[in-house]
C-alpha positions, 0 to 999 in steps of 0.5 A: 804396369796395368793388369792385362794390357800393355798400354801401348798402341803402335802406329805405322805410317808405311808411306813415310816409313815412320812409327810412333807409339801411343799410350792410351789412358786406362779409361780408353781400355775400359770403355772400348775393352779392345778388339772390334770396339777399339779398332772402330775407335781408331778408324773413326778417329784416324780416317776420313769418310769416303776413301777408296778401300784399296787406297793408301788412305784406308786405315787397317787396325789389328787389335787385341783385348784386355784379356788376350794372352791370359792363361785360359781357353778361348782368349787368343783372338785378333780383330782386323778392321778397315773399310771393306773392299768387298762391301764398301762398308765397315770391314771386321774380321776375327781369327784365333791361333797363336799370333794374338797372344804373341802380339800381346807378349811382343808389347802392343795392344793394337797396330794401326797401319796407315799409308802404302809402302813403295815396295813389298814390305813386312813389319817385324816386332820383337819385344816392343822394337818394330822395324820395316823389312824388305819383302821382295823375296816373299811376294807371290809365295804361298802362305805356309812357304812364307811362314817357313821362310820367315821362321828360318830367318827370325826363329821358330818362336815368331808368329806371322799374320799375312795376306797371301798371294790373293791379297797381293792381287786384290781378290776382294774377299781375300783374308789374312792367314796365320799358322796356315789355318787360322784365317781372318776370312771375311770382308776382304782384309787381305786385299787391304793389307796387300794394297798397302804392299805389306805382305806380313806382320811378324811378332815375337815377345817375352813380355809377361802378362800381369794379372790382377788375380792369377789364383782366381783365373787359375780356378776358372781355367780349372773349372772349364777343363773339368767341365769340358769332357761332359760339356757340349763343346767336347764334340766340337773338340773331337769333330770340329765344327764339321760335326754339325754338317749332318745335324744341319741337314736333318733340320733342312738347314744345310744350304745346297745347290746355291741355297735352293735346298736345305738338304744334300744327299751327300751330307754324310760324306762331308760330315765331321765323323767321316773326316775323323775316320778318314782324312783327319791326320793320324786317322786309325792311329792311336795318336790321332788326337795329337796329330789331327787336332790343332788349337789356339794359345792356352785353349783346352778345346782343340777344335781345329782340323788338320787333314792330310791326303797323300793318294788320289786326285786331290792331295791335301797339305796338312800345313793348311789345316782342314775344313770347318763346317762353313767351308764344307758347306760353301765349297761342298753342299753349295756346289753339290760337291760330295768328295771330302778330299776335293773340298779339303783340297779347295780349303787348302788352296784357299788357305795357301792363297789367303781367300775367304772360303765362304765368299769363294764357295758362295761365288762359285755356287752362284756362277754354277746356278747361272751356268745351269740356267744358260746365263754363263756359258763355256765361252765365259768360263774359258771352257770350264764346265761349271756344272753342280757337282763337278769337283774338278771345275770347282777346284779350277775356279778356286785357283783362277780366282786366287790368281785373278786369271780368266773368268776367275778375274771376274769372280774375284770381285765377289758374286754381287759385283760379278752379277752387275758386270754380267747382267742377263738376269744373273742378279736373281741367283745372288745370296749376298747382303751388302755384297757379302755371300751368305754363310751356311745358316739359313734364314728360311729355317732360322728367322732371326738369322735373316734379320741379322744378316740384313742389318749387320753392318759388315754384311751377312754373318753367322756369328753376330748373334745367337741363333734361334734354337738356343733361346729355349735350350739354355734358360739359365744362361739366357736369364743372365742376359735378361731373356726369359720368354723363348718362342716357338720355332720359326717365330719372328715376333717382338720377343725374338727381335729383342732376343736377337738384339740382346744376343747381338750385343753380347756377341758384339762384346765377345768380338771386342773382348776377342773371345772365342764364341765356341768357348764363351756364350749364352748357349748351353753347349758353350764352355763358359756363360756370360757371368763367367766372362765377367769373372774372367775380366775381373780376374785379369784386369782387377776392374770391378765390372758388371755384366751390364757394363760389359754389355754396354761395350757390345752396344757401343761397338755395334753403334760405332759400326753403324756410325762408320757406315752412316758416314759412307751413306750406308743405312736402311736401304742396304739392310736387305736380304737377297730377293732369292730368299723371299721369292724362291721356296726351298725344295725337299726335306724338312724345310720344303717350301720354306722362304723368308716371309717378306712382310713379317721380316720387314716388320721385324726390321722396323722393330729392330731399329726402334729397339736399337734407338736408331732413326727408322728412316735412315737406319742410322744411330741417333745422337741421343743413342750415341750420347747414352752410350758415352760416345757422343763424339761419334755423332760428330764424326757421322757429320763427316759424310762421304764426298 
């Protein structure tokens, strides 16, 4: 038995209702590690170019890593990969919780899902034994209700990953939900699962994870637990990511009024401290830290929010957790809604139906700006007053999107497709890259974020590299990555492009090792640094890996993502930012007048292609680059062009 992984991958053909088990060689695990890179390995191997994302031919992969399930903070994460119905490019999304570790204990390192079931179905895996079960009674139910129904039938120990009613109805930014509040949110993976008539994957297992050096791993875990109270991540545990709302506002970097401003007058009402003092479950109770803070398997940080509202117009069911920073911005400041209970209610609805809160809020905020400018009217919205700050209207639109009813049916395709359908100049208000709505970190304030939003293979994403300010703040950890020359704020020169690429490779590695970017990373506030991650991999697997070898995995994964897109004809011309970011200066606060400098950004993109070893005319990886990374076979797959 290998250390850290099961050496078993389950292939599920829903059309034929057949299942087979593959046993990859150990060298496959060492080359791809798991997570996103392993998912890409199967997508490129198993799926032809040019398929419709919602057709049976799309392949969806759930993938773990060689350290998933180990007894240390930050490792219980899952990557879901498929062709994205939202972007038309590669779809890639991560989540945490208890499902990933339980899937490992159930006996599999990855599940590769092919075809489409003829009837509503769910996949049940118990200690390596897999079967397809009838899901007719689950169809149309909210996520927490489905989970309770499945636990009544299969026991409390199971873990469930499901698409929700929004995925059933093909909402293009629907996600996958486990435990009610752990979400594979981005790129529409819920719509892919729903298109396959597969409502849920249910796992339970007692398999023991074999560790090469259990004492060494135990020491690392103790070191982290000891450092936690004095580390920057301690506030993350107490206030969640919601704790940065006001600090982002202070920097002029809290997207407001659909990204026209970087400051929001109602920021304090949405901040993590306000949440902690008011609606966090158990507020004013000495047991608050137990009642209001959720966690992932074996993690000491416990950063997940659990909120509860019983009174007032916006009740919130604690089964659906609580809003994170991105949600508080997207459904709060983007829309200028400063009612915390209303935003928490919107978050609960998104989790109940299975919707990405970032794209949902970004799409509604776009519609609000169109409404403000007379492009969308009450005739379009069905009488809903989509005025900025209207909490009731925001919540109505969340429900309509989830159900694909009325104007929600238009917005359920995302703002970019909605703009193409509506026209009338609505495109000028978009905040999308590769059809995906921008998260709540502003390129106008963080220049490398603007570069990575554009070139990232699966659209605008805030967790694909380390943000600008961290370079100067963590010299010892940055030195571990070979970064020694921090630049002044707002700089986007060759060194900052280099910084963006190096940290992008490290984050790409983390998404393949499936570790939490709040626990591991090169910034000063993260609990473990890059060299610690090497120690974890060694202790779990027994492999004598180096940081260089692991960084190669990150580079390999990034190039595989780009190669997947190249097969779809998606390259340089799609590596763009919305025109709004270049043309419309921000208004008010510390970032007043800021916008992305088009010429400087274009020069940075050219430098990025050159430093990555990609063809500057197409943005595609070159054969030489792929060969240098040991994935020459991917160059052959790139020849299988769309159409």
